[in-house]
C-alpha positions as a LaTeX table, in Angstrom:
\begin{tabular}{lrrr}
\hline
Residue & $x$ (\AA) & $y$ (\AA) & $z$ (\AA) \\
\hline
Met1 & $-3.55$ & $-33.25$ & 25.70 \\
Asp2 & $-2.70$ & $-36.87$ & 25.06 \\
Val3 & $-6.03$ & $-38.75$ & 24.99 \\
Arg4 & $-6.29$ & $-42.47$ & 24.21 \\
Asp5 & $-9.50$ & $-44.49$ & 24.38 \\
Asn6 & $-11.09$ & $-41.38$ & 25.86 \\
Gln7 & $-8.71$ & $-41.42$ & 28.84 \\
Leu8 & $-6.04$ & $-38.84$ & 29.65 \\
Phe9 & $-2.40$ & $-39.91$ & 29.45 \\
Leu10 & 0.47 & $-38.02$ & 31.10 \\
Gly11 & 3.99 & $-38.79$ & 29.99 \\
Asp12 & 2.64 & $-41.85$ & 28.12 \\
Cys13 & 1.12 & $-43.11$ & 31.39 \\
Ala14 & $-2.63$ & $-43.70$ & 31.75 \\
Val15 & $-4.01$ & $-41.59$ & 34.58 \\
Glu16 & $-6.12$ & $-44.44$ & 35.97 \\
Ala17 & $-3.01$ & $-46.60$ & 36.20 \\
Leu18 & $-1.17$ & $-43.79$ & 38.01 \\
Ala19 & $-4.03$ & $-43.35$ & 40.45 \\
Asp20 & $-4.24$ & $-47.09$ & 41.09 \\
Ala21 & $-0.51$ & $-47.28$ & 41.73 \\
Phe22 & $-0.03$ & $-44.16$ & 43.85 \\
Gly23 & $-3.49$ & $-43.16$ & 45.10 \\
Thr24 & $-5.21$ & $-39.80$ & 44.96 \\
Pro25 & $-4.92$ & $-36.89$ & 45.27 \\
Leu26 & $-1.77$ & $-37.07$ & 43.19 \\
Tyr27 & 0.58 & $-34.52$ & 41.65 \\
Val28 & 1.98 & $-35.79$ & 38.35 \\
Tyr29 & 5.01 & $-34.08$ & 36.75 \\
Glu30 & 5.97 & $-34.58$ & 33.11 \\
Glu31 & 9.74 & $-34.42$ & 32.74 \\
Asp32 & 9.71 & $-33.76$ & 29.00 \\
Ile33 & 7.67 & $-30.57$ & 29.45 \\
Ile34 & 10.15 & $-29.18$ & 31.98 \\
Arg35 & 13.04 & $-29.85$ & 29.62 \\
Arg36 & 11.11 & $-28.36$ & 26.70 \\
Gln37 & 10.46 & $-25.14$ & 28.60 \\
Cys38 & 14.08 & $-24.83$ & 29.67 \\
Arg39 & 15.24 & $-25.13$ & 26.07 \\
Ala40 & 12.61 & $-22.67$ & 24.82 \\
Met41 & 13.87 & $-20.09$ & 27.30 \\
Arg42 & 17.48 & $-20.61$ & 26.24 \\
Glu43 & 16.57 & $-20.40$ & 22.56 \\
Ala44 & 14.57 & $-17.18$ & 23.00 \\
Phe45 & 17.50 & $-15.43$ & 24.73 \\
Ala46 & 20.31 & $-17.13$ & 22.81 \\
Ala47 & 21.77 & $-13.85$ & 21.56 \\
Ala48 & 22.65 & $-12.80$ & 25.12 \\
Gln49 & 23.48 & $-16.27$ & 26.49 \\
Pro50 & 22.09 & $-15.33$ & 29.92 \\
Asp51 & 22.53 & $-17.10$ & 33.20 \\
Leu52 & 19.16 & $-18.66$ & 34.00 \\
His53 & 18.45 & $-18.88$ & 37.73 \\
Tyr54 & 15.41 & $-21.06$ & 38.44 \\
Ala55 & 13.10 & $-19.53$ & 41.07 \\
Val56 & 13.01 & $-22.39$ & 43.57 \\
Lys57 & 9.95 & $-21.01$ & 45.36 \\
Ala58 & 7.87 & $-22.13$ & 42.36 \\
Asn59 & 8.58 & $-25.80$ & 43.11 \\
Phe60 & 11.43 & $-27.23$ & 45.18 \\
Asn61 & 10.92 & $-30.96$ & 44.63 \\
Pro62 & 14.45 & $-32.43$ & 44.37 \\
Ala63 & 13.51 & $-34.47$ & 41.29 \\
Ile64 & 12.67 & $-31.21$ & 39.49 \\
Leu65 & 15.83 & $-29.53$ & 40.75 \\
Arg66 & 17.88 & $-32.41$ & 39.34 \\
Ile67 & 16.31 & $-31.94$ & 35.90 \\
Leu68 & 17.01 & $-28.20$ & 35.96 \\
Arg69 & 20.58 & $-28.78$ & 37.12 \\
Asp70 & 21.09 & $-31.17$ & 34.22 \\
Glu71 & 19.71 & $-28.50$ & 31.88 \\
Gly72 & 22.42 & $-26.11$ & 33.09 \\
Leu73 & 20.33 & $-23.73$ & 35.19 \\
Gly74 & 21.37 & $-21.91$ & 38.33 \\
Ile75 & 19.17 & $-21.03$ & 41.29 \\
Asp76 & 17.23 & $-18.04$ & 42.59 \\
Ala77 & 16.72 & $-18.76$ & 46.30 \\
Val78 & 14.72 & $-16.83$ & 48.89 \\
Ser79 & 15.36 & $-18.78$ & 52.11 \\
Pro80 & 18.33 & $-20.52$ & 53.77 \\
Phe81 & 16.68 & $-23.94$ & 53.46 \\
Glu82 & 16.23 & $-23.39$ & 49.73 \\
Val83 & 19.94 & $-22.60$ & 49.57 \\
Arg84 & 20.82 & $-25.68$ & 51.60 \\
Leu85 & 18.67 & $-28.02$ & 49.51 \\
Cys86 & 20.16 & $-26.72$ & 46.27 \\
Leu87 & 23.71 & $-27.10$ & 47.59 \\
Glu88 & 22.90 & $-30.67$ & 48.60 \\
Met89 & 21.49 & $-31.24$ & 45.10 \\
Gly90 & 24.87 & $-30.38$ & 43.58 \\
Phe91 & 24.47 & $-26.74$ & 42.63 \\
Lys92 & 27.66 & $-24.77$ & 43.23 \\
Pro93 & 27.51 & $-21.76$ & 45.59 \\
Glu94 & 28.30 & $-19.37$ & 42.76 \\
Gln95 & 25.31 & $-20.73$ & 40.78 \\
Ile96 & 22.93 & $-19.58$ & 43.52 \\
Leu97 & 21.74 & $-16.02$ & 44.09 \\
Phe98 & 20.02 & $-15.41$ & 47.42 \\
Thr99 & 17.33 & $-12.71$ & 47.34 \\
Gly100 & 15.51 & $-12.64$ & 50.64 \\
Ser101 & 12.66 & $-10.50$ & 51.91 \\
Asn102 & 13.13 & $-8.63$ & 55.20 \\
Thr103 & 16.21 & $-10.81$ & 55.64 \\
Ser104 & 17.57 & $-11.50$ & 59.11 \\
Glu105 & 21.20 & $-11.41$ & 60.17 \\
Glu106 & 21.05 & $-15.19$ & 60.65 \\
Asp107 & 19.97 & $-15.70$ & 57.03 \\
Phe108 & 22.79 & $-13.51$ & 55.78 \\
Ala109 & 25.29 & $-15.31$ & 58.02 \\
Tyr110 & 24.33 & $-18.69$ & 56.57 \\
Cys111 & 24.71 & $-17.54$ & 52.97 \\
Ile112 & 28.03 & $-15.82$ & 53.70 \\
Ser113 & 29.33 & $-18.99$ & 55.39 \\
Gln114 & 28.41 & $-21.03$ & 52.32 \\
Gly115 & 29.89 & $-18.60$ & 49.81 \\
Val116 & 26.48 & $-17.94$ & 48.24 \\
Pro117 & 26.12 & $-14.49$ & 46.60 \\
Ile118 & 23.58 & $-12.19$ & 48.24 \\
Asn119 & 21.15 & $-9.79$ & 46.63 \\
Ala120 & 20.08 & $-7.18$ & 49.22 \\
Gly121 & 16.57 & $-5.75$ & 49.02 \\
Ser122 & 16.70 & $-2.66$ & 51.26 \\
Leu123 & 19.08 & $-0.03$ & 52.56 \\
Val124 & 18.92 & $-1.69$ & 55.99 \\
Glu125 & 19.93 & $-5.02$ & 54.44 \\
Leu126 & 22.75 & $-3.35$ & 52.52 \\
Glu127 & 24.10 & $-1.83$ & 55.73 \\
Arg128 & 23.64 & $-5.12$ & 57.58 \\
Phe129 & 25.66 & $-6.93$ & 54.92 \\
Gly130 & 28.32 & $-4.21$ & 55.05 \\
Arg131 & 28.75 & $-4.65$ & 58.80 \\
Met132 & 28.94 & $-8.43$ & 58.45 \\
Ser133 & 31.16 & $-8.55$ & 55.38 \\
Pro134 & 33.09 & $-5.26$ & 54.93 \\
Gly135 & 34.92 & $-5.14$ & 51.63 \\
Gly136 & 32.55 & $-7.75$ & 50.22 \\
Arg137 & 30.71 & $-8.13$ & 46.94 \\
Ile138 & 26.99 & $-7.48$ & 46.81 \\
Ser139 & 24.13 & $-7.07$ & 44.36 \\
Leu140 & 20.95 & $-5.09$ & 44.97 \\
Arg141 & 17.28 & $-5.60$ & 44.25 \\
Ile142 & 15.85 & $-2.36$ & 42.85 \\
Asn143 & 12.17 & $-1.42$ & 42.87 \\
Pro144 & 11.72 & 0.14 & 39.41 \\
Asp145 & 8.37 & 1.87 & 40.09 \\
Val146 & 6.72 & $-0.62$ & 37.71 \\
Gly147 & 4.61 & $-3.58$ & 38.78 \\
Ala148 & 2.69 & $-6.23$ & 36.88 \\
Gly149 & 1.12 & $-9.64$ & 37.40 \\
His150 & $-2.05$ & $-11.71$ & 37.26 \\
His151 & $-3.24$ & $-10.59$ & 40.74 \\
Pro152 & $-2.37$ & $-7.75$ & 43.15 \\
His153 & $-0.77$ & $-10.25$ & 45.56 \\
Val154 & 1.92 & $-11.17$ & 43.01 \\
Ile155 & 2.90 & $-7.67$ & 41.89 \\
Thr156 & 6.40 & $-7.08$ & 43.26 \\
Gly157 & 7.30 & $-3.66$ & 41.91 \\
Gly158 & 5.95 & $-0.14$ & 42.28 \\
Pro159 & 5.08 & 2.08 & 45.26 \\
Asp160 & 2.78 & $-0.52$ & 46.90 \\
Ser161 & 5.41 & $-3.27$ & 46.89 \\
Lys162 & 7.52 & $-4.26$ & 49.90 \\
Phe163 & 10.31 & $-5.51$ & 47.63 \\
Gly164 & 13.51 & $-3.76$ & 46.68 \\
Ile165 & 15.28 & $-0.43$ & 47.11 \\
Tyr166 & 13.32 & 2.28 & 45.35 \\
His167 & 15.10 & 3.37 & 42.20 \\
Thr168 & 15.39 & 6.96 & 43.46 \\
Glu169 & 17.65 & 5.93 & 46.40 \\
Gln170 & 20.90 & 5.98 & 44.41 \\
Pro171 & 22.71 & 8.54 & 46.67 \\
Ala172 & 22.00 & 6.47 & 49.79 \\
Ile173 & 23.19 & 3.32 & 48.03 \\
Thr174 & 26.44 & 4.99 & 47.01 \\
Ala175 & 27.07 & 6.25 & 50.56 \\
Leu176 & 26.67 & 2.78 & 52.07 \\
Leu177 & 28.86 & 1.15 & 49.45 \\
Glu178 & 31.61 & 3.64 & 50.24 \\
Arg179 & 31.18 & 3.37 & 54.02 \\
Tyr180 & 31.74 & $-0.39$ & 54.02 \\
Asn181 & 34.06 & $-0.58$ & 50.98 \\
Leu182 & 31.57 & $-2.81$ & 49.16 \\
Thr183 & 31.72 & $-3.67$ & 45.47 \\
Leu184 & 28.35 & $-3.56$ & 43.78 \\
Val185 & 28.55 & $-6.34$ & 41.21 \\
Gly186 & 24.93 & $-6.59$ & 40.14 \\
Ile187 & 21.56 & $-4.88$ & 39.87 \\
Gln188 & 18.37 & $-6.98$ & 39.99 \\
Ser189 & 14.67 & $-6.26$ & 39.54 \\
His190 & 11.50 & $-8.34$ & 39.51 \\
Ile191 & 8.18 & $-6.62$ & 38.82 \\
Gly192 & 5.71 & $-9.47$ & 39.32 \\
Thr193 & 4.64 & $-12.88$ & 38.08 \\
Gly194 & 2.35 & $-14.36$ & 35.46 \\
Ile195 & 3.14 & $-11.62$ & 32.93 \\
Leu196 & 1.98 & $-12.23$ & 29.35 \\
Arg197 & 2.79 & $-8.82$ & 27.81 \\
Thr198 & 6.19 & $-7.75$ & 26.54 \\
Asp199 & 5.71 & $-4.02$ & 27.10 \\
Glu200 & 5.64 & $-4.34$ & 30.89 \\
Met201 & 8.89 & $-6.29$ & 30.95 \\
Leu202 & 10.59 & $-3.86$ & 28.58 \\
Glu203 & 9.43 & $-0.82$ & 30.55 \\
Ala204 & 10.91 & $-2.22$ & 33.77 \\
Met205 & 14.09 & $-3.11$ & 31.89 \\
Glu206 & 14.61 & 0.52 & 30.84 \\
Ile207 & 14.34 & 1.76 & 34.41 \\
Ile208 & 16.80 & $-0.81$ & 35.74 \\
Leu209 & 19.29 & $-0.05$ & 32.99 \\
Gly210 & 18.97 & 3.61 & 33.91 \\
Thr211 & 19.91 & 2.77 & 37.49 \\
Ala212 & 22.75 & 0.49 & 36.37 \\
Arg213 & 24.46 & 3.33 & 34.51 \\
Ala214 & 25.35 & 5.00 & 37.81 \\
Phe215 & 27.50 & 2.12 & 39.04 \\
Pro216 & 30.75 & 1.48 & 37.13 \\
Ala217 & 31.81 & $-1.89$ & 38.57 \\
Leu218 & 28.82 & $-4.04$ & 37.64 \\
Glu219 & 29.29 & $-7.56$ & 36.36 \\
Phe220 & 25.64 & $-8.38$ & 35.67 \\
Val221 & 22.12 & $-7.04$ & 35.38 \\
Asp222 & 19.38 & $-9.39$ & 36.55 \\
Phe223 & 15.95 & $-8.73$ & 35.04 \\
Gly224 & 14.16 & $-11.21$ & 37.31 \\
Gly225 & 11.34 & $-13.50$ & 36.28 \\
Gly226 & 7.62 & $-13.08$ & 35.84 \\
Phe227 & 7.36 & $-15.00$ & 32.56 \\
Gly228 & 3.75 & $-16.18$ & 32.47 \\
Ile229 & 1.86 & $-19.08$ & 30.95 \\
Pro230 & $-1.74$ & $-19.00$ & 29.62 \\
Tyr231 & $-3.95$ & $-20.60$ & 32.25 \\
Arg232 & $-7.27$ & $-19.61$ & 30.65 \\
Pro233 & $-8.21$ & $-20.94$ & 27.18 \\
Glu234 & $-8.69$ & $-17.42$ & 25.81 \\
Gln235 & $-5.25$ & $-16.21$ & 26.90 \\
Glu236 & $-2.47$ & $-15.91$ & 24.35 \\
Pro237 & 0.97 & $-17.27$ & 25.31 \\
Leu238 & 3.73 & $-14.85$ & 26.14 \\
Pro239 & 5.56 & $-14.15$ & 22.83 \\
Leu240 & 8.82 & $-15.34$ & 24.34 \\
Gly241 & 10.80 & $-15.20$ & 21.13 \\
Glu242 & 9.73 & $-11.61$ & 20.50 \\
Leu243 & 10.47 & $-10.62$ & 24.09 \\
Gly244 & 13.83 & $-12.39$ & 24.06 \\
Ser245 & 14.93 & $-10.69$ & 20.85 \\
Ala246 & 13.90 & $-7.26$ & 22.13 \\
Met247 & 15.60 & $-7.70$ & 25.50 \\
Cys248 & 18.79 & $-9.10$ & 23.99 \\
Glu249 & 19.00 & $-6.25$ & 21.47 \\
Arg250 & 18.42 & $-3.62$ & 24.14 \\
Phe251 & 20.94 & $-5.23$ & 26.49 \\
Ala252 & 23.62 & $-5.34$ & 23.81 \\
Ser253 & 23.05 & $-1.64$ & 23.15 \\
Phe254 & 23.33 & $-0.89$ & 26.86 \\
Cys255 & 26.59 & $-2.83$ & 27.21 \\
Ser256 & 28.02 & $-0.80$ & 24.32 \\
Glu257 & 27.02 & 2.40 & 26.09 \\
Tyr258 & 28.37 & 1.08 & 29.41 \\
Gly259 & 31.76 & 0.48 & 27.84 \\
Arg260 & 32.15 & $-3.25$ & 28.43 \\
Pro261 & 30.10 & $-6.44$ & 28.25 \\
Leu262 & 27.98 & $-7.47$ & 31.21 \\
Lys263 & 26.18 & $-10.73$ & 31.94 \\
Met264 & 22.38 & $-10.87$ & 31.66 \\
Lys265 & 20.59 & $-12.90$ & 34.33 \\
Leu266 & 16.97 & $-14.10$ & 34.29 \\
Glu267 & 14.95 & $-15.87$ & 36.99 \\
Pro268 & 12.20 & $-18.00$ & 35.38 \\
Gly269 & 10.09 & $-20.16$ & 37.67 \\
Arg270 & 6.45 & $-20.56$ & 36.63 \\
Tyr271 & 7.34 & $-20.65$ & 32.92 \\
Leu272 & 9.53 & $-23.73$ & 33.42 \\
Val273 & 7.33 & $-25.90$ & 35.64 \\
Ala274 & 3.69 & $-24.76$ & 35.71 \\
Gln275 & 2.49 & $-26.62$ & 32.62 \\
Ala276 & 4.43 & $-29.75$ & 33.57 \\
Ala277 & 2.10 & $-30.80$ & 36.40 \\
Thr278 & $-1.43$ & $-32.09$ & 36.80 \\
Leu279 & $-3.31$ & $-32.69$ & 40.05 \\
Leu280 & $-5.42$ & $-35.84$ & 39.86 \\
Val281 & $-8.42$ & $-35.98$ & 42.23 \\
Arg282 & $-11.26$ & $-38.48$ & 42.68 \\
Val283 & $-14.92$ & $-37.48$ & 42.45 \\
Thr284 & $-16.45$ & $-38.31$ & 45.85 \\
Asn285 & $-19.74$ & $-36.41$ & 45.78 \\
Leu286 & $-22.34$ & $-34.82$ & 43.49 \\
Ser287 & $-24.80$ & $-32.25$ & 44.84 \\
His288 & $-27.06$ & $-29.46$ & 43.64 \\
Thr289 & $-28.44$ & $-26.11$ & 44.74 \\
Pro290 & $-30.74$ & $-23.78$ & 42.77 \\
Ala291 & $-27.59$ & $-21.98$ & 41.60 \\
His292 & $-24.97$ & $-24.65$ & 41.09 \\
Thr293 & $-24.05$ & $-28.26$ & 40.52 \\
Phe294 & $-21.20$ & $-29.13$ & 42.86 \\
Val295 & $-18.70$ & $-31.88$ & 42.06 \\
Gly296 & $-16.96$ & $-32.86$ & 45.29 \\
Thr297 & $-13.44$ & $-34.34$ & 45.32 \\
Asp298 & $-10.94$ & $-35.96$ & 47.68 \\
Ser299 & $-8.62$ & $-32.92$ & 47.60 \\
Gly300 & $-8.97$ & $-29.30$ & 48.61 \\
Phe301 & $-7.37$ & $-25.90$ & 48.91 \\
Asn302 & $-4.92$ & $-27.46$ & 51.36 \\
His303 & $-3.38$ & $-29.07$ & 48.26 \\
Leu304 & $-3.92$ & $-26.27$ & 45.71 \\
Val305 & $-4.57$ & $-22.89$ & 47.27 \\
Arg306 & $-4.14$ & $-20.70$ & 44.18 \\
Pro307 & $-7.87$ & $-20.47$ & 43.32 \\
Ala308 & $-8.80$ & $-19.53$ & 46.90 \\
Met309 & $-5.85$ & $-17.17$ & 47.36 \\
Tyr310 & $-5.73$ & $-15.45$ & 43.96 \\
Gly311 & $-8.93$ & $-16.41$ & 42.18 \\
Ala312 & $-6.57$ & $-18.31$ & 39.89 \\
Tyr313 & $-7.93$ & $-20.30$ & 36.95 \\
His314 & $-7.09$ & $-23.97$ & 36.41 \\
Glu315 & $-8.69$ & $-25.93$ & 33.59 \\
Val316 & $-10.63$ & $-29.03$ & 34.69 \\
Val317 & $-10.76$ & $-32.20$ & 32.59 \\
Asn318 & $-12.62$ & $-35.41$ & 33.33 \\
Ala319 & $-9.54$ & $-37.58$ & 32.90 \\
Ser320 & $-11.51$ & $-40.83$ & 33.04 \\
Arg321 & $-13.82$ & $-39.87$ & 30.15 \\
Val322 & $-12.42$ & $-36.85$ & 28.35 \\
Ser323 & $-15.24$ & $-36.65$ & 25.79 \\
Gly324 & $-18.90$ & $-37.17$ & 26.49 \\
Glu325 & $-22.05$ & $-35.42$ & 27.69 \\
Pro326 & $-20.90$ & $-32.05$ & 29.03 \\
Ile327 & $-21.75$ & $-30.48$ & 32.35 \\
Glu328 & $-21.11$ & $-27.03$ & 33.77 \\
Ala329 & $-20.28$ & $-27.37$ & 37.43 \\
Val330 & $-18.38$ & $-26.03$ & 40.40 \\
Val331 & $-15.53$ & $-28.28$ & 41.53 \\
Ala332 & $-15.11$ & $-28.28$ & 45.30 \\
Gly333 & $-12.79$ & $-29.86$ & 47.84 \\
Asn334 & $-13.12$ & $-31.77$ & 51.10 \\
Val335 & $-11.88$ & $-29.06$ & 53.47 \\
Cys336 & $-14.36$ & $-27.62$ & 55.97 \\
Glu337 & $-14.32$ & $-24.09$ & 54.51 \\
Ser338 & $-16.77$ & $-22.35$ & 52.17 \\
Gly339 & $-13.81$ & $-21.05$ & 50.16 \\
Asp340 & $-12.60$ & $-24.58$ & 49.43 \\
Val341 & $-13.49$ & $-24.42$ & 45.74 \\
Phe342 & $-11.15$ & $-25.08$ & 42.82 \\
Thr343 & $-13.27$ & $-23.19$ & 40.29 \\
Gln344 & $-13.49$ & $-19.62$ & 41.48 \\
Gly345 & $-12.33$ & $-16.28$ & 40.21 \\
Pro346 & $-12.00$ & $-12.76$ & 41.58 \\
Glu347 & $-15.80$ & $-12.37$ & 41.55 \\
Gly348 & $-16.63$ & $-15.68$ & 43.24 \\
Leu349 & $-17.65$ & $-19.15$ & 42.08 \\
Glu350 & $-17.14$ & $-20.09$ & 38.44 \\
His351 & $-18.45$ & $-23.03$ & 36.45 \\
Arg352 & $-16.18$ & $-25.28$ & 34.41 \\
Arg353 & $-17.39$ & $-27.26$ & 31.42 \\
Phe354 & $-16.23$ & $-30.88$ & 31.28 \\
Thr355 & $-17.68$ & $-34.35$ & 30.71 \\
Arg356 & $-20.39$ & $-35.20$ & 33.24 \\
Pro357 & $-18.62$ & $-37.21$ & 35.95 \\
Glu358 & $-19.67$ & $-40.31$ & 37.81 \\
Leu359 & $-18.62$ & $-41.09$ & 41.36 \\
Gly360 & $-15.08$ & $-42.42$ & 41.29 \\
Asp361 & $-14.04$ & $-40.62$ & 38.10 \\
Leu362 & $-10.70$ & $-38.85$ & 38.02 \\
Leu363 & $-10.62$ & $-35.12$ & 37.45 \\
Ala364 & $-7.43$ & $-33.46$ & 36.24 \\
Leu365 & $-6.59$ & $-29.93$ & 37.38 \\
Leu366 & $-4.12$ & $-28.61$ & 34.83 \\
Asp367 & $-1.06$ & $-26.34$ & 35.01 \\
Val368 & $-0.38$ & $-26.82$ & 38.73 \\
Gly369 & 3.40 & $-27.26$ & 38.66 \\
Ala370 & 4.18 & $-23.78$ & 40.01 \\
Tyr371 & 3.00 & $-22.67$ & 43.45 \\
Gly372 & 0.92 & $-25.80$ & 43.83 \\
Met373 & 2.42 & $-28.43$ & 46.11 \\
Val374 & 4.90 & $-25.94$ & 47.59 \\
Gln375 & 1.99 & $-23.98$ & 49.11 \\
Ala376 & 0.17 & $-27.08$ & 50.35 \\
Ser377 & $-0.70$ & $-27.40$ & 54.04 \\
Asn378 & $-2.05$ & $-29.85$ & 56.59 \\
Tyr379 & $-5.21$ & $-27.88$ & 57.32 \\
Asn380 & $-7.96$ & $-30.05$ & 58.82 \\
Leu381 & $-5.10$ & $-32.41$ & 59.77 \\
Arg382 & $-5.10$ & $-33.82$ & 56.26 \\
Pro383 & $-1.92$ & $-35.19$ & 54.68 \\
Arg384 & $-0.27$ & $-33.67$ & 51.66 \\
Pro385 & $-0.46$ & $-35.82$ & 48.49 \\
Ala386 & 2.18 & $-37.89$ & 46.78 \\
Glu387 & 4.13 & $-36.63$ & 43.78 \\
Val388 & 5.27 & $-38.71$ & 40.80 \\
Leu389 & 7.49 & $-37.97$ & 37.82 \\
Val390 & 6.53 & $-39.50$ & 34.46 \\
Arg391 & 8.38 & $-39.90$ & 31.17 \\
Thr392 & 7.96 & $-42.23$ & 28.17 \\
Gly393 & 5.57 & $-44.54$ & 29.96 \\
Asn394 & 7.57 & $-44.79$ & 33.17 \\
Ser395 & 6.50 & $-43.36$ & 36.50 \\
Arg396 & 8.54 & $-42.78$ & 39.62 \\
Leu397 & 7.49 & $-41.71$ & 43.10 \\
Val398 & 9.36 & $-38.51$ & 44.01 \\
Arg399 & 7.51 & $-37.70$ & 47.24 \\
Arg400 & 5.46 & $-40.15$ & 49.25 \\
Arg401 & 2.05 & $-39.34$ & 50.65 \\
Glu402 & 2.18 & $-38.10$ & 54.22 \\
Thr403 & 0.97 & $-40.25$ & 57.10 \\
Tyr404 & $-0.62$ & $-39.43$ & 60.44 \\
Asp405 & 2.78 & $-39.93$ & 62.11 \\
Asp406 & 4.31 & $-37.36$ & 59.76 \\
Leu407 & 1.72 & $-34.80$ & 60.78 \\
Val408 & 2.06 & $-35.21$ & 64.55 \\
Gln409 & 5.76 & $-35.99$ & 64.98 \\
Ala410 & 6.80 & $-32.37$ & 65.60 \\
Phe411 & 4.39 & $-31.78$ & 68.49 \\
Val412 & 5.92 & $-31.61$ & 71.95 \\
Arg413 & 3.42 & $-33.36$ & 74.14 \\
Pro414 & 3.01 & $-32.38$ & 77.79 \\
Pro415 & 4.01 & $-34.91$ & 80.43 \\
Glu416 & 1.29 & $-37.25$ & 81.58 \\
\hline
\end{tabular}
């Protein structure tokens, strides 16, 4: 952390100045961290020179997309509007790979009309694509019978997962490809998110390569994302360099066995943007029970749902006075729900240790750049916060705070 005069700075900007200028709650994104993470990913996998497709679902703010486009990344999209936004941001159709979930004919039709490659995730989807685009080119999402992740809700492989064609369905795949004269150009897999161990990624890689051997016309193998970051202080970072070297070496060996070079694709999301963002909230209340000290704030799980949804950990820092007399407290929001607590884990409420706050202090919730603002809602008819991008002492509004008119404009009111 960058601390000056006992105050937190983000992108060389004082947090109090940011809060005064843009209000709170406030999402603050540090551009330099996003660029650093992009370059670390490229360096780790340099031997294979993979195509990196950013998982837009992690954070679709156009300012972030522009940074990633400038860094040379492509896009992993999961909805037509994600596709449309990325096309409008200047990504070329061939840089985008659409991997839906229980995808409708309308979603397929939009991607086909835009020339965006499609990654089908079931036999039904494969047949649907064949009927809509006979003789076309398609890639497939395979369920490798391996799943991993920081919470059961983010495990996307294995027998309990809704995602992908199970790896044992090769005969049915071949029959549909032949029926509709389709060319299978790619195999993709994604086992989960928030992974910090190399063995899980390498195990899934072996299964996907085993499936890929059966199809002679492939152009790429896509190993998905899942690259985690250490949210808790005791967690060790993913050894990305070690993982990259192992995956590149194994992929080169596979291509030699396959008889020709193929392209490696990866789909990082969280790894690129999670650590780049901080949610700034104001302390609005202090209260006590026999079990807990509660620090109340002007935000809630309508702005950051990960703790309530996953029991996810986010470090808390008193950004107004980073060092001082410590307190162990529960940090809560202003939503009318008992579960509206930022400091909770799988077993319930957790305390965080930070400098004892006073009313009006700023708290910083760290590592919120992935699956933070994109999962925000208007529950309790509360507006979503503003977002700013900071770099070298400069700050720029990249999404304004919502107003009451924003929240009610879509309602169709009955006639008087």
